[in-house]
Rosetta silent file (secondary structure, phi, psi, omega in degrees, C-alpha in Angstrom):
SEQUENCE: MKIKPLFDKVVVEGLKAEEKTKSGLYLTSASQEKPAECVVVAVGPGGTVDEKEIKMQVKVGDKVLLAKYSGTEVKVDDKEYTIIRQSDILAIVE
SCORE:     score description
SCORE:     0.000 S_00000001
   1 L     0.000  148.434 -178.501   15.667   -8.722    3.895 S_00000001
   2 L  -121.529  143.112  178.776   14.604   -6.155    1.308 S_00000001
   3 L  -101.426  127.409  176.889   11.650   -6.304   -1.103 S_00000001
   4 L  -120.881  104.157 -177.202   12.270   -5.209   -4.695 S_00000001
   5 L   -71.890  154.473  179.603    9.036   -5.132   -6.728 S_00000001
   6 L  -106.047  157.436  174.265    8.955   -5.968  -10.425 S_00000001
   7 L    50.647 -122.671 -175.718    7.250   -4.221  -13.358 S_00000001
   8 L   -98.351   24.617 -178.459    4.312   -2.018  -12.238 S_00000001
   9 E   -87.431  150.968  179.321    4.185   -3.312   -8.657 S_00000001
  10 E  -133.004  136.229  175.759    4.402   -1.088   -5.565 S_00000001
  11 E  -102.216  126.040 -179.708    5.145   -2.164   -1.983 S_00000001
  12 E  -124.794  154.671  175.442    3.246   -0.195    0.671 S_00000001
  13 E  -119.259  126.062 -177.920    3.138   -0.253    4.434 S_00000001
  14 E   -67.939  141.110  172.944   -0.174    0.533    6.081 S_00000001
  15 L   -73.944  160.889 -176.464   -0.356    3.406    8.509 S_00000001
  16 L   -58.692  131.175  179.411   -1.542    2.561   11.988 S_00000001
  17 L   -70.765  150.004  178.759   -5.253    1.709   12.082 S_00000001
  18 L   -63.434  129.008  178.290   -7.533    3.829   14.227 S_00000001
  19 L   -97.367  -13.894 -176.821   -7.849    2.338   17.707 S_00000001
  20 E  -135.521  139.075  177.645  -10.530    4.745   18.875 S_00000001
  21 L   -76.386  169.783  178.894  -13.679    6.027   17.190 S_00000001
  22 L   -62.323  -28.278 -179.777  -14.495    9.731   16.951 S_00000001
  23 L   -84.855   -2.640  174.624  -16.918    9.317   19.851 S_00000001
  24 L   101.341    3.396  178.422  -14.141    7.863   22.054 S_00000001
  25 L   -80.960  136.914  178.171  -14.905    4.120   21.922 S_00000001
  26 E   -85.476  138.043 -179.370  -11.889    1.820   21.718 S_00000001
  27 L  -100.754  142.333  172.901  -11.886   -0.794   18.942 S_00000001
  28 L   -74.838  160.392 -178.297  -10.540   -4.313   19.270 S_00000001
  29 L   -63.205  -28.594  179.354   -7.909   -5.311   16.724 S_00000001
  30 L   -69.984  -29.334 -177.302  -10.407   -7.655   15.041 S_00000001
  31 L   -93.736   -3.230  179.045  -12.863   -4.825   14.374 S_00000001
  32 L   -77.282  135.604  178.916  -10.297   -2.366   13.026 S_00000001
  33 L   -78.028  152.871  173.931  -10.464   -1.875    9.277 S_00000001
  34 L   -61.325  131.166 -177.309   -7.468   -2.343    7.034 S_00000001
  35 L   -65.218  135.507  178.487   -5.953    1.126    6.605 S_00000001
  36 L   -86.627  -21.167  179.791   -6.704    2.737    3.266 S_00000001
  37 E   -98.359  125.655 -176.880   -3.866    5.233    3.683 S_00000001
  38 E  -133.717  167.542  176.181   -0.395    3.742    3.225 S_00000001
  39 E  -112.817  133.430  179.274    3.194    4.809    2.693 S_00000001
  40 E   -73.737  126.305 -178.320    5.092    3.649   -0.404 S_00000001
  41 E  -102.117  -36.432 -179.572    8.146    1.602    0.625 S_00000001
  42 E  -152.154  149.442 -177.510    9.395    0.400   -2.779 S_00000001
  43 E  -130.755  135.167  175.666    8.466    0.969   -6.430 S_00000001
  44 L   -70.680  170.192 -176.390    9.022   -1.269   -9.442 S_00000001
  45 L   -78.551   -9.288 -175.035   10.752    0.044  -12.571 S_00000001
  46 L    81.196 -141.589  179.468    7.629    0.161  -14.742 S_00000001
  47 E   104.929 -154.407 -177.777    8.213   -0.845  -18.356 S_00000001
  48 E   -95.461  121.114  177.961    6.001   -2.849  -20.682 S_00000001
  49 E  -128.533  123.828 -178.304    3.133   -4.736  -19.034 S_00000001
  50 L    53.131   43.347  178.601    0.531   -6.513  -21.188 S_00000001
  51 L    63.162   21.633  176.403    1.937   -4.734  -24.273 S_00000001
  52 E  -123.010  138.425  177.712    1.362   -1.297  -22.702 S_00000001
  53 E   -77.371  124.323 -179.111    4.101    1.094  -21.603 S_00000001
  54 E  -111.386  123.104  174.898    3.763    1.810  -17.866 S_00000001
  55 L  -105.647  128.659 -177.729    5.368    4.914  -16.335 S_00000001
  56 L   -74.247  128.925 -177.063    5.528    4.887  -12.550 S_00000001
  57 L   -99.582  -15.213 -178.266    3.653    7.832  -10.990 S_00000001
  58 L  -109.840  160.624  177.696    4.515    7.202   -7.334 S_00000001
  59 L  -136.088  164.842 -179.968    7.829    7.287   -5.494 S_00000001
  60 L   -58.361  133.647  179.701    9.139    5.982   -2.182 S_00000001
  61 L    99.032  -15.755  178.100    7.759    8.004    0.723 S_00000001
  62 L   -65.900  141.156  170.069    4.487    9.025   -0.966 S_00000001
  63 E   -92.352  130.138 -175.992    1.316    8.627    1.102 S_00000001
  64 E  -131.102  158.567  173.977   -1.333    6.938   -1.030 S_00000001
  65 E  -106.094  134.243 -178.788   -4.949    5.792   -0.769 S_00000001
  66 E  -112.746  158.367  169.416   -5.753    2.214   -1.767 S_00000001
  67 L   -66.028  149.541 -169.808   -8.877    0.357   -2.711 S_00000001
  68 L   -55.587  -46.465 -174.972  -10.189   -1.496    0.354 S_00000001
  69 L  -115.033   32.721 -176.459   -9.335   -5.100   -0.569 S_00000001
  70 L   -89.753  155.794  171.759   -6.536   -4.620   -3.092 S_00000001
  71 L    87.596  177.324  178.868   -3.125   -6.234   -3.159 S_00000001
  72 E  -119.650  125.657 -178.912   -1.364   -9.183   -1.603 S_00000001
  73 E   -85.671  134.802  177.751   -0.292   -9.026    2.020 S_00000001
  74 E  -133.707  155.823  178.264    3.191  -10.299    2.897 S_00000001
  75 E  -122.223  123.042  179.918    5.209  -10.401    6.105 S_00000001
  76 E  -131.331  125.471 -179.908    8.963   -9.744    5.994 S_00000001
  77 L    51.461   45.964  178.339   11.121   -9.438    9.110 S_00000001
  78 L    63.118   17.592  174.209    8.003   -9.198   11.326 S_00000001
  79 E  -116.958  141.531 -179.557    6.633   -6.224    9.347 S_00000001
  80 E   -98.443  131.901  178.805    3.485   -6.436    7.238 S_00000001
  81 E  -127.784  162.417  173.240    3.479   -5.030    3.705 S_00000001
  82 E  -124.817  131.046  176.887    1.030   -5.040    0.815 S_00000001
  83 E  -103.946  123.300 -176.286    2.162   -5.521   -2.780 S_00000001
  84 E  -132.578  164.686  169.370   -0.170   -3.879   -5.293 S_00000001
  85 E   -80.755  149.797  178.535   -0.274   -2.802   -8.917 S_00000001
  86 H   -57.579  -32.500 -178.137    0.159    0.895   -9.444 S_00000001
  87 H   -68.420  -14.746  177.238   -3.329    0.965  -11.004 S_00000001
  88 H   -82.944   -7.045  177.329   -4.817   -0.083   -7.611 S_00000001
  89 E   -81.090  126.106 -177.662   -3.684    3.212   -6.071 S_00000001
  90 E   -83.133  -38.085 -176.579   -6.613    5.600   -5.941 S_00000001
  91 E  -164.831  158.600  171.308   -4.752    8.829   -5.081 S_00000001
  92 E   -99.700  130.091 -178.930   -1.595   10.384   -3.689 S_00000001
  93 E   -89.551  123.923 -179.908   -2.197   12.265   -0.426 S_00000001
  94 L  -107.574    0.000    0.000   -0.423   15.635   -0.354 S_00000001
């Protein structure tokens, strides 16, 4: 199955969460934070949202930073994705 976002929505896949701290301690999966750095998997077409013209600034393959608790998590074909508004993206990582 494929996800095709609408309007100003972006589908991202989180990069693998850190399993070990800088000091070498291993973290359990429950204590690992949601990754803030993600990869863009799909991008909506933009257009008019709330009477404002939205131009999409990100493209598939971009690495982006997200706000900590933004978006809606979905699971498709045993993979976890997050669907967010483009405005919830804090930065593109180059």
